[in-house]
N, C-alpha and C positions, 0 to 999 in steps of 0.2 A: 686333369684341370684344364678347362679352356684357356686358351693363350690370353684373351683378354682379361680374364680374371687373375691370371698371374701378373699382368701389367698393373691392374687396379688393387691388388694386394696392399693392405695398409703399409707393411713394412718396405715394400718396394716403392711406394710413393713417397715415403718419408725419407728414404735414402737418396731418391731422385732430387727430393727437395733440397737436402743437405749438399748434393753435388752442385746443384745450380747455384746456391748461395755462396759455396766455397769458390767457384769459378768467377763470382762477381759478374761484371758486365753491365752494360747500359740497359735502360728500360726500353719497353716496346712503345706502341702507339698508345696504350692506355695509361702511360705515365707510371705504372707501379714498379717500385724499385724492388730488386731481389732480397733486399733486407726485410720487406713486408711479406714475403712469400710464405714463411712458416705460419705467420698468424693467418693469412688468408686460407691455407690449406687446413689449419685446425678448425676454422668456421665452417668451411664450405665443402669438406671432405665428402660427405654423403651426397650432396646435391650434384657436385661434380661427377662423381662416379656413376651416379643415376643417369646424367645426361648421356655419358659416353656408352653405357650399357644399351640404352634405348636408341642410340644413333641420332641423337638430337644435338650432340655437341657441335659447336661451330666455331672454329679458330678465328681469332681476330687477325686483321692484315698485319703484314710484316712491315716494320719500319726499314726504309732503304737509307743506307748511308754510304757515301763515296769515300774511300781512304786512298792515299797515295800508294802507287805501285811500283814507281820507278820509271825513268825514262819519260816523265812528265805525263805518265798515264795514271789513270785511277781504276780501283776495283770497287764494284757495287757489293756491299755485304747487306744481307737480309736479317734484321734482328726481331726475332719473335718476341712476344710478350712474355713475362716472366712465368705465367701459368702454361703457356704452350711450351716453353723451354723445359718446364719441370715434367709435363706429360711426355714430351719427346725423349728426355731422359730416361723415364720410367720405360717406355718402349725399347729403348737402346740397351738397357740392362737386361731384359729379357730375350730380345732376339739376338744379340751379339754372339752369344754362345752358340747359336743355331748355325752361324755363318763361319765363325773363326776357324774351326776345324777343317773346312772345305776350302778356304782362301789358300791360294798358291804360296809356296815357299819362296818365291821370287818377289813377293809383294810386301813392302816395308812401311807404307805410309798409314798412320791412323790405327795402329794395331798394337795391343799390349806386347810388352817385351820386345818390341821392335823400334828401330829409330833410323835416322838419316844416315849416321855413321856406317851402320851395317851395309845399307845400300850402296855407299861410296866404296867401301871395302870389297863387296862383291864384284862392282864395276872394275876396281882395280885388279882384282885376281883374274877376271876374265882377259883383260887387256895383257897382263903378264903371262898368260898362258897361250898368247898368239892371237887372240880375237881382236885384231887391231882394225876391223871395218865395222864401224858402229852406225847403225841405222837409228838415227835420233829423229823421233816423231813428236811434234808439239801440236796439242790438241788445241783448237781455237775455241777460247771462252767455253771450256768444258763444262763448269758448273751451270752455266747459262743455256747450254745446248741439249742437255739430257732429255730424252724423249719419255715423257710420263707413261705412255701406253706400254712401251717396251720395258721400263722399269717395274710397272705394276705386274706384268706377265712373270717377269724373272722373280719378284718377290712371292707371288702366288705359289710358286714350286715349294717353298719352303713354309710359308705363312697361309694356312689354310682357313684362319680365322676371319669371318666376315667383318666383324666389328672392328678388327685391328687394321685390316685392309682399308676399310672405309676411312678410319681415323688418318691413315698415312696418305691416302689420296686426297683428303680435304687440306691436309698440310701442303702437299705439293701444288695445289690448284688455288691456295688462298693468294688474294692479290697483294702487291706490294705497294707502299706508300712512298712516293717520291715527290719531294718539294711540295707536299700537301695534296697531291694528286694521287688517286688510287689506279694502279695499273694492272691489267689482267695478266695472268701467267699461265701459259699453256705448255711451257717446257721449262726446263732447268731445275736444278737443286740449289736453294738459297745458301750461300756461304754464310756463316755465322749461327746456324741451328745446330743442335746436338746431333741430329741425325744425318746431317749432309755427309760427313766423312764416310759413314757405314754405306750409305746409298750409293756413294761414287765407287767405293770398293766393289759392291755388289754387282754394279753394271760392268765394270771394267774386269772383274774376275772372269767374264765370259771370254774377254780377249787374253787373259792369262791362260785360260784353260785351252784355247786355239794355239797358242804359241807352244805350251807343253806337250800338246799332242804331235806337234811337228819337230819335237826335240830341240827347240832353239833355247839359246842361252839369252836371258833378257833380266832386266832389272826395271821394277816399277815402284815408285814412291808417289801414291795419290794418282794425279794425272800426268805426271812426269815419268816416261819410261823410254828405254833405249833397248835395242837388240844387237848381240855381238857375233860377228860372223869372222870367218877366216879368209874370206875372198872378196873382192869387190863385185863379182858376178853374183855370189850368193847373197850378198847385202842388197843388191839391187832387186833380185828376185824376192826376198823376204819383204823389202820395204813396200814394193808394189802390191803384193798380196795383203798385207797388213792394211794398207791405205784402203784397198777395195772392201776389206771386211769391216773396216771401222765406218766406212761411208755407206755401205749397203746393209750390213747387219745391225749395227749398233747405232747407226743414223748419227755419227758423230763427225764434224768438219775437222779436217786436218789443216793447219797453217802451213801452206807449202813454202812460204818464204823463210819460215824458221826451221823447217825440216829438211833432211838431207843425210847423206852418208859422210861420216867424218872420220877423220884419223885422230888417234888419242891426243895428240899436240893441239889439235884444233877444237877438243871437245870439253864441254864443262857439265859436271852433274852436281847439283845441290850446292853450288857455291865452289866446288872443287875443280880444279884442272889438273891436267897430268903433263909432266914433263920427263924425258929420258935421264935416267940416273947413270952416272959415270963412275960408280963405285967399282972396284975391282971385282971381277968375277959376276957382274950383273949386266953385262952388255945385253942390250935389247930390252931391258926393265924399265919401268916407269915408276916415278913416285908423285905423290900429291903435293900440289901448291894451291894456293888460295887464288881464285878467279880475280881478274883485274877489277871488275865491277864490286867486288866485295871489299876490295882495299879501298877504293873510292867511297864506298858507303861509310866504311869505319872511320876513315879521316874526316868525312863530313860531319858525321855524329860528333866526334871530338871537338871538331871546329865550332859547331853549334853551342857546346856546352862551356867552351873557353871564349866566347865573345866577350869583350870587356864591358859591353852595354848591359849585360844581363843582370837584373837587380836581385842577385843572390849572394849569400856570404861565401866566404872562401872555402869553408869547411864543406858547405852543401856542395859546391862547385867539385870539390875533390871526391865527394862521395858519388856523385853522378858519374865522373869520369871512371872511377874504380868499379862502378856497376857495368858500364859500358865495355870496359876492358875485360872484366870477367866473363861476361857474356859472349863476347865475341871470341875471346881466346879458348873458351871451352868448346865452342863448336869447331874451330879450326886448329885445335891442338895436335891433329895428326899430320898437319902438312909441315912442309919446310919452311919456316917464316923467321928463323932467329935473326939473320941479318937485317931483314927488313924492319924488323921491330926496334931495332938499335937507332934507326934513322928516324923512325916516327915518334921515338921516345924523346930524342934531343929537340925535335920540333915541337912536341907536345909541353916540354918543360918551358921553352920559350914563349910559348902562348901563355903559360901561367905566369911567367915574369911579366909580361906584357900586361896582364889583368892587374897585377899587383902595382905596377908602375902607374898605371891609369888610376887606380884607387887611391894613390897617394895625392894626385891632383896637382896640388899647389906647389910651387917651388920650395917654400919653407919646409913643408912636410916631407918632401922628397929629401931635402938636405938632412933634417933630423934624422930620418928614417935610415939613410945611408951611413950615417955617423954611428947610430945604434948598431948597425951591422959590421962596423970596424973599419969603415972608410975614413981617411983623414980628412980633417975639416976643409982644407982648400980644395981637395979633389971632390969632396961631397958637394961643396958649393958650386963648382964649375959645372959639374954634371947635373945638378938640380935646375940649373938655368940653361941647360943645352938646347940648342934649337932643332937638335936630331928628332926625328918621329920616334913614336912609343915603340914601334916594331923594331927599329933600328938599335936603340937602346936595350930592348930586351935580348938582342943577340950579342951585345957588347960585353967585353970582359968585366965592366963595373958591375953589372947585375949576375954574369955568370960566375963570379968569384965571391959574391956575397949571398944572393939567394942560391945557395948550393942545393945539389940533390939530397944531402943529409937534412938540411933545414927543411926541404919540402916533404921529406918522409916523416920528419917529426909532427907535420901538420896532417899527416894521414895519407899522403901520395904514395902509391905502390908502382914503382917502375915496371914497364911493359915486360921486360925480360924476367924480372922476379915474378911477376904474375903468371907469366908463361910456364915457368919452372913449377909453380904451385898446381896450375890446372892440368899440366901434362903428365903429372906422376901416374904411372899406370895403376889401375885397380883391378880386383879380381873379376869386376863385371866386364871390364875391357877385354881381359884375356878370355872370358867366357864366350862373348859373342864374336871374337875373332875367330874361336876354333869352331864355333857352331855354325856360322852363317857365311864365313868368307873362304871356305875351301871348294 
């Protein structure tokens, strides 16, 4: 069967439609919601497939949207229409198996049964084996710099179908709408489309093959990659040759300011850092810690949710806090964070007490509330009329001994330490990927 026929097969399109609907996401320039996609497919399936078979299908422009990236920077996302997302998903379902088996074992991003934790553990294993000179290369705006001609040439090695290649080429060249204006695109793979992760892996697999042929130790997660060497001389040699290969062969610019040769203590990968362990019998070994920037981001998110002026109920506030904690701790559960969590947990409880104190607002309500919590009438009266600031009161014994941890837990709050113990329990899946990918 011709490749385009596999893509346009009724069952494949239906599954692709379900995938897009399940992933939700915003609509494109045509305003169609993903909720309306199934109805559209049922009505226009024959016409849509006919357009693609005859080469007359023209993708609609991509809607550009800037999202915060951190450090006061933004990242431009390209949001295709719901129909284009469905068709890209259909192509992805067919061509992904053609590439998955040829991808490097050192690549972990956007691949089935692989994740960031596996990449971090492989990096840790290299460092503990003595590969302590790390070539850290940062690709400058990778998704915006991919060369279309080169990418299509690489794709053609596996995809000989003219109709499929024509479809992918049109998706690559379709203009992007930014602030109501259409901008031409002559390079780059828009982040936000179902195909962009696979296309990025396909072009960077060329780099993987080059490094494997040289027998180098490396880890790649999407466009984040690092090479591990045993000496500074070999690291410099490897870094220079890799830079030239990226520049001359793959036509990808390197951010020289953020690239360089690192020692483990100055290196971070996917939010994790490395520090020496001082446990007996493990001299020269390293353990995982959370990068400073990730601690700051975590605390900022909690601070935003516990702002006293946010017009939400206390139960909804607690639910948001628990969701943030669960997601963050689930990702960083392999690092040494127990002591730091205790400090943040105490700060967070005071933030909640501050919210409660602000909610009581008027002195009389504060007095009655303190009495209900067991405070003597005279003490409750004096504290309710206190001129101390709300944050000072939240940290005072009057709220610490009344709005206790037990009372907060009854309202649904889960302390950070308890949440950490829940998410850090080892599973069969954890032990499996540790054995398979981290040796």
